[in-house]
RODREN-985229 format. One record per atom (N, C-alpha, C): residue number from 1; residue in three letters; atom name; y, x, z. Coordinates in pm, whole numbers, plus 32768, in hexadecimal, padded with zeros to 4 digits. Layout:
BEGIN
<atom><k>NUM</k><r>Ala</r><a>CA</a><v>Y</v><u>X</u><w>Z</w></atom>
...
This chain:
BEGIN
<atom><k>1</k><r>Met</r><a>N</a><v>7B9F</v><u>825D</u><w>83CC</w></atom>
<atom><k>1</k><r>Met</r><a>CA</a><v>7C27</v><u>827D</u><w>83A1</w></atom>
<atom><k>1</k><r>Met</r><a>C</a><v>7C89</v><u>8229</u><w>83F3</w></atom>
<atom><k>2</k><r>Thr</r><a>N</a><v>7CEE</v><u>8269</u><w>8428</w></atom>
<atom><k>2</k><r>Thr</r><a>CA</a><v>7D51</v><u>8225</u><w>847A</w></atom>
<atom><k>2</k><r>Thr</r><a>C</a><v>7DC2</v><u>81ED</u><w>8423</w></atom>
<atom><k>3</k><r>Glu</r><a>N</a><v>7E11</v><u>8194</u><w>845B</w></atom>
<atom><k>3</k><r>Glu</r><a>CA</a><v>7E84</v><u>815F</u><w>8412</w></atom>
<atom><k>3</k><r>Glu</r><a>C</a><v>7EE7</v><u>81CF</u><w>83F3</w></atom>
<atom><k>4</k><r>Glu</r><a>N</a><v>7EF3</v><u>822F</u><w>844D</w></atom>
<atom><k>4</k><r>Glu</r><a>CA</a><v>7F4D</v><u>82A1</u><w>8434</w></atom>
<atom><k>4</k><r>Glu</r><a>C</a><v>7F1D</v><u>82F1</u><w>83BB</w></atom>
<atom><k>5</k><r>Gln</r><a>N</a><v>7E9B</v><u>8306</u><w>83B0</w></atom>
<atom><k>5</k><r>Gln</r><a>CA</a><v>7E64</v><u>834E</u><w>833D</w></atom>
<atom><k>5</k><r>Gln</r><a>C</a><v>7E78</v><u>82FF</u><w>82BC</w></atom>
<atom><k>6</k><r>Ile</r><a>N</a><v>7E71</v><u>827C</u><w>82C6</w></atom>
<atom><k>6</k><r>Ile</r><a>CA</a><v>7E8A</v><u>8228</u><w>8250</w></atom>
<atom><k>6</k><r>Ile</r><a>C</a><v>7F1A</v><u>8238</u><w>8224</w></atom>
<atom><k>7</k><r>Phe</r><a>N</a><v>7F79</v><u>8236</u><w>8282</w></atom>
<atom><k>7</k><r>Phe</r><a>CA</a><v>8006</v><u>824B</u><w>825F</w></atom>
<atom><k>7</k><r>Phe</r><a>C</a><v>8017</v><u>82D2</u><w>8217</w></atom>
<atom><k>8</k><r>Glu</r><a>N</a><v>7FD6</v><u>833A</u><w>824B</w></atom>
<atom><k>8</k><r>Glu</r><a>CA</a><v>7FE0</v><u>83BE</u><w>820D</w></atom>
<atom><k>8</k><r>Glu</r><a>C</a><v>7FA8</v><u>83BB</u><w>8180</w></atom>
<atom><k>9</k><r>Ser</r><a>N</a><v>7F3A</v><u>8373</u><w>816C</w></atom>
<atom><k>9</k><r>Ser</r><a>CA</a><v>7EFE</v><u>8369</u><w>80E7</w></atom>
<atom><k>9</k><r>Ser</r><a>C</a><v>7F54</v><u>8317</u><w>8088</w></atom>
<atom><k>10</k><r>Leu</r><a>N</a><v>7FA0</v><u>82BA</u><w>80BE</w></atom>
<atom><k>10</k><r>Leu</r><a>CA</a><v>7FF4</v><u>8266</u><w>8069</w></atom>
<atom><k>10</k><r>Leu</r><a>C</a><v>806E</v><u>82AD</u><w>8033</w></atom>
<atom><k>11</k><r>Thr</r><a>N</a><v>80A0</v><u>8311</u><w>807A</w></atom>
<atom><k>11</k><r>Thr</r><a>CA</a><v>811A</v><u>8354</u><w>804F</w></atom>
<atom><k>11</k><r>Thr</r><a>C</a><v>8111</v><u>8386</u><w>7FBF</w></atom>
<atom><k>12</k><r>Pro</r><a>N</a><v>80AB</v><u>83D5</u><w>7F99</w></atom>
<atom><k>12</k><r>Pro</r><a>CA</a><v>80A7</v><u>8403</u><w>7F0D</w></atom>
<atom><k>12</k><r>Pro</r><a>C</a><v>8091</v><u>838F</u><w>7EAA</w></atom>
<atom><k>13</k><r>Ile</r><a>N</a><v>804E</v><u>8327</u><w>7ED4</w></atom>
<atom><k>13</k><r>Ile</r><a>CA</a><v>8039</v><u>82B3</u><w>7E7B</w></atom>
<atom><k>13</k><r>Ile</r><a>C</a><v>80C0</v><u>826E</u><w>7E62</w></atom>
<atom><k>14</k><r>Phe</r><a>N</a><v>810B</v><u>8255</u><w>7ECC</w></atom>
<atom><k>14</k><r>Phe</r><a>CA</a><v>818F</v><u>8217</u><w>7EBE</w></atom>
<atom><k>14</k><r>Phe</r><a>C</a><v>81EA</v><u>826D</u><w>7E68</w></atom>
<atom><k>15</k><r>Arg</r><a>N</a><v>81E8</v><u>82EF</u><w>7E80</w></atom>
<atom><k>15</k><r>Arg</r><a>CA</a><v>823F</v><u>8349</u><w>7E33</w></atom>
<atom><k>15</k><r>Arg</r><a>C</a><v>821C</v><u>8347</u><w>7DA0</w></atom>
<atom><k>16</k><r>Asp</r><a>N</a><v>819B</v><u>833F</u><w>7D81</w></atom>
<atom><k>16</k><r>Asp</r><a>CA</a><v>8170</v><u>833A</u><w>7CF5</w></atom>
<atom><k>16</k><r>Asp</r><a>C</a><v>8195</v><u>82B4</u><w>7CB5</w></atom>
<atom><k>17</k><r>Val</r><a>N</a><v>8173</v><u>8248</u><w>7CF6</w></atom>
<atom><k>17</k><r>Val</r><a>CA</a><v>818B</v><u>81C3</u><w>7CBE</w></atom>
<atom><k>17</k><r>Val</r><a>C</a><v>8221</v><u>81A9</u><w>7CA9</w></atom>
<atom><k>18</k><r>Phe</r><a>N</a><v>8272</v><u>81D0</u><w>7D0B</w></atom>
<atom><k>18</k><r>Phe</r><a>CA</a><v>8301</v><u>81B4</u><w>7D04</w></atom>
<atom><k>18</k><r>Phe</r><a>C</a><v>8352</v><u>8229</u><w>7CCD</w></atom>
<atom><k>19</k><r>Asp</r><a>N</a><v>830E</v><u>8293</u><w>7CA3</w></atom>
<atom><k>19</k><r>Asp</r><a>CA</a><v>834E</v><u>8308</u><w>7C66</w></atom>
<atom><k>19</k><r>Asp</r><a>C</a><v>83C2</v><u>833C</u><w>7CBB</w></atom>
<atom><k>20</k><r>Asp</r><a>N</a><v>83A4</v><u>8352</u><w>7D3C</w></atom>
<atom><k>20</k><r>Asp</r><a>CA</a><v>8408</v><u>8382</u><w>7D9B</w></atom>
<atom><k>20</k><r>Asp</r><a>C</a><v>83C5</v><u>83E8</u><w>7DF7</w></atom>
<atom><k>21</k><r>Asp</r><a>N</a><v>83E2</v><u>8467</u><w>7DE1</w></atom>
<atom><k>21</k><r>Asp</r><a>CA</a><v>83A2</v><u>84D3</u><w>7E2C</w></atom>
<atom><k>21</k><r>Asp</r><a>C</a><v>83CA</v><u>84D8</u><w>7EBF</w></atom>
<atom><k>22</k><r>Phe</r><a>N</a><v>842B</v><u>8489</u><w>7EE6</w></atom>
<atom><k>22</k><r>Phe</r><a>CA</a><v>845A</v><u>848C</u><w>7F70</w></atom>
<atom><k>22</k><r>Phe</r><a>C</a><v>843B</v><u>840C</u><w>7FBE</w></atom>
<atom><k>23</k><r>Leu</r><a>N</a><v>83F9</v><u>83AF</u><w>7F7C</w></atom>
<atom><k>23</k><r>Leu</r><a>CA</a><v>83DA</v><u>832F</u><w>7FBB</w></atom>
<atom><k>23</k><r>Leu</r><a>C</a><v>836F</v><u>833F</u><w>8027</w></atom>
<atom><k>24</k><r>Ile</r><a>N</a><v>838A</v><u>8309</u><w>809B</w></atom>
<atom><k>24</k><r>Ile</r><a>CA</a><v>832A</v><u>830B</u><w>8109</w></atom>
<atom><k>24</k><r>Ile</r><a>C</a><v>831A</v><u>827B</u><w>8139</w></atom>
<atom><k>25</k><r>Pro</r><a>N</a><v>82A2</v><u>8242</u><w>8127</w></atom>
<atom><k>25</k><r>Pro</r><a>CA</a><v>828F</v><u>81B8</u><w>8155</w></atom>
<atom><k>25</k><r>Pro</r><a>C</a><v>8299</v><u>81AF</u><w>81ED</w></atom>
<atom><k>26</k><r>Thr</r><a>N</a><v>82DC</v><u>8148</u><w>821B</w></atom>
<atom><k>26</k><r>Thr</r><a>CA</a><v>82E9</v><u>812F</u><w>82AA</w></atom>
<atom><k>26</k><r>Thr</r><a>C</a><v>82AE</v><u>80A5</u><w>82C7</w></atom>
<atom><k>27</k><r>Pro</r><a>N</a><v>828A</v><u>808B</u><w>8344</w></atom>
<atom><k>27</k><r>Pro</r><a>CA</a><v>824E</v><u>8009</u><w>8365</w></atom>
<atom><k>27</k><r>Pro</r><a>C</a><v>82A6</v><u>7F91</u><w>833E</w></atom>
<atom><k>28</k><r>Glu</r><a>N</a><v>8329</v><u>7F9E</u><w>834F</w></atom>
<atom><k>28</k><r>Glu</r><a>CA</a><v>8384</v><u>7F2F</u><w>8335</w></atom>
<atom><k>28</k><r>Glu</r><a>C</a><v>83A6</v><u>7F1E</u><w>82A2</w></atom>
<atom><k>29</k><r>Met</r><a>N</a><v>8386</v><u>7F7E</u><w>824E</w></atom>
<atom><k>29</k><r>Met</r><a>CA</a><v>83AE</v><u>7F7D</u><w>81C1</w></atom>
<atom><k>29</k><r>Met</r><a>C</a><v>8377</v><u>7F03</u><w>8178</w></atom>
<atom><k>30</k><r>Thr</r><a>N</a><v>83CE</v><u>7EC9</u><w>8124</w></atom>
<atom><k>30</k><r>Thr</r><a>CA</a><v>83A6</v><u>7E5A</u><w>80CE</w></atom>
<atom><k>30</k><r>Thr</r><a>C</a><v>83CF</v><u>7E7C</u><w>803F</w></atom>
<atom><k>31</k><r>Ala</r><a>N</a><v>83A8</v><u>7E29</u><w>7FE2</w></atom>
<atom><k>31</k><r>Ala</r><a>CA</a><v>83CC</v><u>7E3F</u><w>7F56</w></atom>
<atom><k>31</k><r>Ala</r><a>C</a><v>8463</v><u>7E43</u><w>7F45</w></atom>
<atom><k>32</k><r>Ala</r><a>N</a><v>84AB</v><u>7DF8</u><w>7F95</w></atom>
<atom><k>32</k><r>Ala</r><a>CA</a><v>853D</v><u>7DF5</u><w>7F8C</w></atom>
<atom><k>32</k><r>Ala</r><a>C</a><v>857D</v><u>7E7B</u><w>7FAE</w></atom>
<atom><k>33</k><r>Asp</r><a>N</a><v>8534</v><u>7ED0</u><w>7FF6</w></atom>
<atom><k>33</k><r>Asp</r><a>CA</a><v>8569</v><u>7F52</u><w>801F</w></atom>
<atom><k>33</k><r>Asp</r><a>C</a><v>855B</v><u>7FBF</u><w>7FB5</w></atom>
<atom><k>34</k><r>Val</r><a>N</a><v>850E</v><u>7FA3</u><w>7F4D</w></atom>
<atom><k>34</k><r>Val</r><a>CA</a><v>84F3</v><u>8008</u><w>7EE5</w></atom>
<atom><k>34</k><r>Val</r><a>C</a><v>8523</v><u>7FD0</u><w>7E5F</w></atom>
<atom><k>35</k><r>Pro</r><a>N</a><v>858F</v><u>8007</u><w>7E28</w></atom>
<atom><k>35</k><r>Pro</r><a>CA</a><v>85C7</v><u>7FD0</u><w>7DAB</w></atom>
<atom><k>35</k><r>Pro</r><a>C</a><v>8562</v><u>7FC5</u><w>7D38</w></atom>
<atom><k>36</k><r>Glu</r><a>N</a><v>8505</v><u>8022</u><w>7D32</w></atom>
<atom><k>36</k><r>Glu</r><a>CA</a><v>84A5</v><u>8023</u><w>7CC5</w></atom>
<atom><k>36</k><r>Glu</r><a>C</a><v>842F</v><u>7FC3</u><w>7CDB</w></atom>
<atom><k>37</k><r>Trp</r><a>N</a><v>842A</v><u>7F81</u><w>7D4D</w></atom>
<atom><k>37</k><r>Trp</r><a>CA</a><v>83B9</v><u>7F2B</u><w>7D71</w></atom>
<atom><k>37</k><r>Trp</r><a>C</a><v>83CB</v><u>7EA2</u><w>7D30</w></atom>
<atom><k>38</k><r>Asp</r><a>N</a><v>8394</v><u>7E93</u><w>7CB9</w></atom>
<atom><k>38</k><r>Asp</r><a>CA</a><v>8397</v><u>7E13</u><w>7C74</w></atom>
<atom><k>38</k><r>Asp</r><a>C</a><v>8308</v><u>7DE0</u><w>7C66</w></atom>
<atom><k>39</k><r>Ser</r><a>N</a><v>82F4</v><u>7D75</u><w>7C1D</w></atom>
<atom><k>39</k><r>Ser</r><a>CA</a><v>826F</v><u>7D3A</u><w>7C14</w></atom>
<atom><k>39</k><r>Ser</r><a>C</a><v>820A</v><u>7D97</u><w>7BD3</w></atom>
<atom><k>40</k><r>Leu</r><a>N</a><v>8233</v><u>7DE1</u><w>7B6D</w></atom>
<atom><k>40</k><r>Leu</r><a>CA</a><v>81D8</v><u>7E3E</u><w>7B2B</w></atom>
<atom><k>40</k><r>Leu</r><a>C</a><v>81B2</v><u>7EB2</u><w>7B86</w></atom>
<atom><k>41</k><r>Ser</r><a>N</a><v>8213</v><u>7EED</u><w>7BCA</w></atom>
<atom><k>41</k><r>Ser</r><a>CA</a><v>81F4</v><u>7F5C</u><w>7C25</w></atom>
<atom><k>41</k><r>Ser</r><a>C</a><v>81A3</v><u>7F2A</u><w>7C9C</w></atom>
<atom><k>42</k><r>His</r><a>N</a><v>81B4</v><u>7EAD</u><w>7CC2</w></atom>
<atom><k>42</k><r>His</r><a>CA</a><v>8164</v><u>7E74</u><w>7D2F</w></atom>
<atom><k>42</k><r>His</r><a>C</a><v>80D0</v><u>7E72</u><w>7D07</w></atom>
<atom><k>43</k><r>Ile</r><a>N</a><v>80B6</v><u>7E48</u><w>7C8D</w></atom>
<atom><k>43</k><r>Ile</r><a>CA</a><v>802C</v><u>7E47</u><w>7C5B</w></atom>
<atom><k>43</k><r>Ile</r><a>C</a><v>7FF5</v><u>7ED5</u><w>7C55</w></atom>
<atom><k>44</k><r>Arg</r><a>N</a><v>8046</v><u>7F32</u><w>7C24</w></atom>
<atom><k>44</k><r>Arg</r><a>CA</a><v>801A</v><u>7FBE</u><w>7C1D</w></atom>
<atom><k>44</k><r>Arg</r><a>C</a><v>7FFC</v><u>7FF4</u><w>7CA8</w></atom>
<atom><k>45</k><r>Leu</r><a>N</a><v>804D</v><u>7FCF</u><w>7D0A</w></atom>
<atom><k>45</k><r>Leu</r><a>CA</a><v>8038</v><u>7FFB</u><w>7D94</w></atom>
<atom><k>45</k><r>Leu</r><a>C</a><v>7FB3</v><u>7FC5</u><w>7DC9</w></atom>
<atom><k>46</k><r>Ile</r><a>N</a><v>7F9C</v><u>7F45</u><w>7DB7</w></atom>
<atom><k>46</k><r>Ile</r><a>CA</a><v>7F20</v><u>7F08</u><w>7DE8</w></atom>
<atom><k>46</k><r>Ile</r><a>C</a><v>7EA7</v><u>7F49</u><w>7DA7</w></atom>
<atom><k>47</k><r>Val</r><a>N</a><v>7EAA</v><u>7F59</u><w>7D23</w></atom>
<atom><k>47</k><r>Val</r><a>CA</a><v>7E3A</v><u>7F96</u><w>7CDB</w></atom>
<atom><k>47</k><r>Val</r><a>C</a><v>7E24</v><u>8026</u><w>7D08</w></atom>
<atom><k>48</k><r>Ser</r><a>N</a><v>7E8E</v><u>8072</u><w>7D17</w></atom>
<atom><k>48</k><r>Ser</r><a>CA</a><v>7E81</v><u>80FD</u><w>7D44</w></atom>
<atom><k>48</k><r>Ser</r><a>C</a><v>7E44</v><u>8106</u><w>7DD0</w></atom>
<atom><k>49</k><r>Val</r><a>N</a><v>7E70</v><u>80AE</u><w>7E28</w></atom>
<atom><k>49</k><r>Val</r><a>CA</a><v>7E3A</v><u>80AC</u><w>7EB1</w></atom>
<atom><k>49</k><r>Val</r><a>C</a><v>7DA7</v><u>8082</u><w>7EAF</w></atom>
<atom><k>50</k><r>Glu</r><a>N</a><v>7D87</v><u>801D</u><w>7E61</w></atom>
<atom><k>50</k><r>Glu</r><a>CA</a><v>7CFB</v><u>7FF2</u><w>7E57</w></atom>
<atom><k>50</k><r>Glu</r><a>C</a><v>7CA2</v><u>8064</u><w>7E25</w></atom>
<atom><k>51</k><r>Gln</r><a>N</a><v>7CD0</v><u>80AC</u><w>7DC2</w></atom>
<atom><k>51</k><r>Gln</r><a>CA</a><v>7C81</v><u>811B</u><w>7D8C</w></atom>
<atom><k>51</k><r>Gln</r><a>C</a><v>7C74</v><u>818B</u><w>7DF2</w></atom>
<atom><k>52</k><r>His</r><a>N</a><v>7CE1</v><u>81AE</u><w>7E33</w></atom>
<atom><k>52</k><r>His</r><a>CA</a><v>7CE1</v><u>821D</u><w>7E93</w></atom>
<atom><k>52</k><r>His</r><a>C</a><v>7C83</v><u>8201</u><w>7F09</w></atom>
<atom><k>53</k><r>Phe</r><a>N</a><v>7C8C</v><u>8188</u><w>7F3E</w></atom>
<atom><k>53</k><r>Phe</r><a>CA</a><v>7C3E</v><u>8167</u><w>7FB6</w></atom>
<atom><k>53</k><r>Phe</r><a>C</a><v>7BB8</v><u>8124</u><w>7F95</w></atom>
<atom><k>54</k><r>Lys</r><a>N</a><v>7BA0</v><u>810C</u><w>7F15</w></atom>
<atom><k>54</k><r>Lys</r><a>CA</a><v>7B23</v><u>80CB</u><w>7EE8</w></atom>
<atom><k>54</k><r>Lys</r><a>C</a><v>7B11</v><u>8042</u><w>7F2B</w></atom>
<atom><k>55</k><r>Ile</r><a>N</a><v>7B7C</v><u>7FF1</u><w>7F21</w></atom>
<atom><k>55</k><r>Ile</r><a>CA</a><v>7B7C</v><u>7F6B</u><w>7F5A</w></atom>
<atom><k>55</k><r>Ile</r><a>C</a><v>7BB2</v><u>7F0A</u><w>7EF0</w></atom>
<atom><k>56</k><r>Lys</r><a>N</a><v>7BAA</v><u>7E8A</u><w>7F0D</w></atom>
<atom><k>56</k><r>Lys</r><a>CA</a><v>7BE2</v><u>7E23</u><w>7EB5</w></atom>
<atom><k>56</k><r>Lys</r><a>C</a><v>7C2B</v><u>7DBB</u><w>7F0A</w></atom>
<atom><k>57</k><r>Phe</r><a>N</a><v>7C9E</v><u>7D8F</u><w>7ED8</w></atom>
<atom><k>57</k><r>Phe</r><a>CA</a><v>7CE9</v><u>7D24</u><w>7F18</w></atom>
<atom><k>57</k><r>Phe</r><a>C</a><v>7CDD</v><u>7CA6</u><w>7EC5</w></atom>
<atom><k>58</k><r>Thr</r><a>N</a><v>7CDD</v><u>7C35</u><w>7F08</w></atom>
<atom><k>58</k><r>Thr</r><a>CA</a><v>7CE3</v><u>7BB5</u><w>7EC1</w></atom>
<atom><k>58</k><r>Thr</r><a>C</a><v>7D76</v><u>7B9A</u><w>7E9F</w></atom>
<atom><k>59</k><r>Thr</r><a>N</a><v>7D8B</v><u>7B3F</u><w>7E43</w></atom>
<atom><k>59</k><r>Thr</r><a>CA</a><v>7E14</v><u>7B18</u><w>7E20</w></atom>
<atom><k>59</k><r>Thr</r><a>C</a><v>7E5C</v><u>7ADF</u><w>7E9A</w></atom>
<atom><k>60</k><r>Ala</r><a>N</a><v>7E15</v><u>7A93</u><w>7EEB</w></atom>
<atom><k>60</k><r>Ala</r><a>CA</a><v>7E51</v><u>7A59</u><w>7F64</w></atom>
<atom><k>60</k><r>Ala</r><a>C</a><v>7E7C</v><u>7AC7</u><w>7FC5</w></atom>
<atom><k>61</k><r>Glu</r><a>N</a><v>7E29</v><u>7B2E</u><w>7FD3</w></atom>
<atom><k>61</k><r>Glu</r><a>CA</a><v>7E4E</v><u>7B9D</u><w>802C</w></atom>
<atom><k>61</k><r>Glu</r><a>C</a><v>7ECB</v><u>7BE3</u><w>7FF9</w></atom>
<atom><k>62</k><r>Val</r><a>N</a><v>7ECE</v><u>7C00</u><w>7F7A</w></atom>
<atom><k>62</k><r>Val</r><a>CA</a><v>7F41</v><u>7C47</u><w>7F40</w></atom>
<atom><k>62</k><r>Val</r><a>C</a><v>7FC1</v><u>7BF7</u><w>7F53</w></atom>
<atom><k>63</k><r>Ser</r><a>N</a><v>7FBA</v><u>7B75</u><w>7F3E</w></atom>
<atom><k>63</k><r>Ser</r><a>CA</a><v>8033</v><u>7B23</u><w>7F4B</w></atom>
<atom><k>63</k><r>Ser</r><a>C</a><v>805B</v><u>7B0E</u><w>7FDD</w></atom>
<atom><k>64</k><r>Ser</r><a>N</a><v>8003</v><u>7B2E</u><w>803B</w></atom>
<atom><k>64</k><r>Ser</r><a>CA</a><v>8023</v><u>7B1A</u><w>80C9</w></atom>
<atom><k>64</k><r>Ser</r><a>C</a><v>8065</v><u>7B93</u><w>810A</w></atom>
<atom><k>65</k><r>Phe</r><a>N</a><v>8067</v><u>7C06</u><w>80C6</w></atom>
<atom><k>65</k><r>Phe</r><a>CA</a><v>80A0</v><u>7C7E</u><w>8104</w></atom>
<atom><k>65</k><r>Phe</r><a>C</a><v>8136</v><u>7C6B</u><w>811D</w></atom>
<atom><k>66</k><r>Val</r><a>N</a><v>815E</v><u>7C83</u><w>8199</w></atom>
<atom><k>66</k><r>Val</r><a>CA</a><v>81E8</v><u>7C6F</u><w>81C2</w></atom>
<atom><k>66</k><r>Val</r><a>C</a><v>8236</v><u>7CF3</u><w>81B9</w></atom>
<atom><k>67</k><r>Asn</r><a>N</a><v>81F5</v><u>7D60</u><w>81E0</w></atom>
<atom><k>67</k><r>Asn</r><a>CA</a><v>8235</v><u>7DE4</u><w>81DF</w></atom>
<atom><k>67</k><r>Asn</r><a>C</a><v>81C5</v><u>7E4D</u><w>81D5</w></atom>
<atom><k>68</k><r>Val</r><a>N</a><v>81EB</v><u>7ECA</u><w>81D5</w></atom>
<atom><k>68</k><r>Val</r><a>CA</a><v>8189</v><u>7F36</u><w>81C6</w></atom>
<atom><k>68</k><r>Val</r><a>C</a><v>8129</v><u>7F39</u><w>823D</w></atom>
<atom><k>69</k><r>Asp</r><a>N</a><v>815A</v><u>7F1B</u><w>82B4</w></atom>
<atom><k>69</k><r>Asp</r><a>CA</a><v>8102</v><u>7F1A</u><w>8328</w></atom>
<atom><k>69</k><r>Asp</r><a>C</a><v>8091</v><u>7EB4</u><w>8317</w></atom>
<atom><k>70</k><r>His</r><a>N</a><v>80B0</v><u>7E3E</u><w>82E7</w></atom>
<atom><k>70</k><r>His</r><a>CA</a><v>804B</v><u>7DD8</u><w>82CF</w></atom>
<atom><k>70</k><r>His</r><a>C</a><v>7FE8</v><u>7E08</u><w>8264</w></atom>
<atom><k>71</k><r>Phe</r><a>N</a><v>801B</v><u>7E48</u><w>81FD</w></atom>
<atom><k>71</k><r>Phe</r><a>CA</a><v>7FC9</v><u>7E82</u><w>8193</w></atom>
<atom><k>71</k><r>Phe</r><a>C</a><v>7F69</v><u>7EEA</u><w>81CD</w></atom>
<atom><k>72</k><r>Val</r><a>N</a><v>7F9D</v><u>7F42</u><w>8222</w></atom>
<atom><k>72</k><r>Val</r><a>CA</a><v>7F4B</v><u>7FAC</u><w>825F</w></atom>
<atom><k>72</k><r>Val</r><a>C</a><v>7EE0</v><u>7F6F</u><w>82B9</w></atom>
<atom><k>73</k><r>Arg</r><a>N</a><v>7F02</v><u>7F0A</u><w>8306</w></atom>
<atom><k>73</k><r>Arg</r><a>CA</a><v>7E9E</v><u>7ECA</u><w>835B</w></atom>
<atom><k>73</k><r>Arg</r><a>C</a><v>7E2F</v><u>7E8A</u><w>8308</w></atom>
<atom><k>74</k><r>Ser</r><a>N</a><v>7E53</v><u>7E51</u><w>8297</w></atom>
<atom><k>74</k><r>Ser</r><a>CA</a><v>7DEE</v><u>7E16</u><w>823E</w></atom>
<atom><k>74</k><r>Ser</r><a>C</a><v>7D95</v><u>7E82</u><w>8201</w></atom>
<atom><k>75</k><r>Ile</r><a>N</a><v>7DD1</v><u>7EF1</u><w>81D9</w></atom>
<atom><k>75</k><r>Ile</r><a>CA</a><v>7D84</v><u>7F61</u><w>81A5</w></atom>
<atom><k>75</k><r>Ile</r><a>C</a><v>7D23</v><u>7F91</u><w>8210</w></atom>
<atom><k>76</k><r>His</r><a>N</a><v>7D56</v><u>7FA3</u><w>8289</w></atom>
<atom><k>76</k><r>His</r><a>CA</a><v>7D05</v><u>7FD4</u><w>82FA</w></atom>
<atom><k>76</k><r>His</r><a>C</a><v>7C8D</v><u>7F7B</u><w>8312</w></atom>
<atom><k>77</k><r>Thr</r><a>N</a><v>7CA4</v><u>7EF9</u><w>8314</w></atom>
<atom><k>77</k><r>Thr</r><a>CA</a><v>7C37</v><u>7E99</u><w>8329</w></atom>
<atom><k>77</k><r>Thr</r><a>C</a><v>7BCB</v><u>7EA6</u><w>82BE</w></atom>
<atom><k>78</k><r>Lys</r><a>N</a><v>7BF7</v><u>7EB3</u><w>8241</w></atom>
<atom><k>78</k><r>Lys</r><a>CA</a><v>7B98</v><u>7EBF</u><w>81D2</w></atom>
<atom><k>78</k><r>Lys</r><a>C</a><v>7B4D</v><u>7F45</u><w>81D4</w></atom>
<atom><k>79</k><r>Val</r><a>N</a><v>7B93</v><u>7FAF</u><w>81F6</w></atom>
<atom><k>79</k><r>Val</r><a>CA</a><v>7B53</v><u>8032</u><w>81FD</w></atom>
<atom><k>79</k><r>Val</r><a>C</a><v>7AE9</v><u>8033</u><w>826B</w></atom>
<atom><k>80</k><r>Leu</r><a>N</a><v>7B09</v><u>7FF9</u><w>82DE</w></atom>
<atom><k>80</k><r>Leu</r><a>CA</a><v>7AAA</v><u>7FF1</u><w>834C</w></atom>
<atom><k>80</k><r>Leu</r><a>C</a><v>7A30</v><u>7F9E</u><w>8324</w></atom>
<atom><k>81</k><r>Ala</r><a>N</a><v>7A46</v><u>7F34</u><w>82DA</w></atom>
<atom><k>81</k><r>Ala</r><a>CA</a><v>79D8</v><u>7EDD</u><w>82AF</w></atom>
<atom><k>81</k><r>Ala</r><a>C</a><v>797B</v><u>7F25</u><w>824D</w></atom>
<atom><k>82</k><r>Asn</r><a>N</a><v>79B2</v><u>7F84</u><w>8203</w></atom>
<atom><k>82</k><r>Asn</r><a>CA</a><v>7961</v><u>7FCF</u><w>81A2</w></atom>
<atom><k>82</k><r>Asn</r><a>C</a><v>7911</v><u>8041</u><w>81E1</w></atom>
<atom><k>83</k><r>Asp</r><a>N</a><v>7937</v><u>8068</u><w>8259</w></atom>
<atom><k>83</k><r>Asp</r><a>CA</a><v>78F1</v><u>80DA</u><w>829B</w></atom>
<atom><k>83</k><r>Asp</r><a>C</a><v>786A</v><u>80B3</u><w>82D1</w></atom>
């Protein structure tokens, strides 16, 4: 799975978690860019992504994410490790 495919897979997850049918995650996007992105929705996002990709993040990994691109790269690394 490529990082581009991961971005495509994230779009419906982001739209569901943040209840915004028009939201499109971009590499530069941060929590500050999405009004609905609070601590609870952050947890929902992480759990939804973990379930979708069948991966797990450590607390340290989750707290280290700087933007969506960093999140996608971490997902990609974990997905590759599971293959």
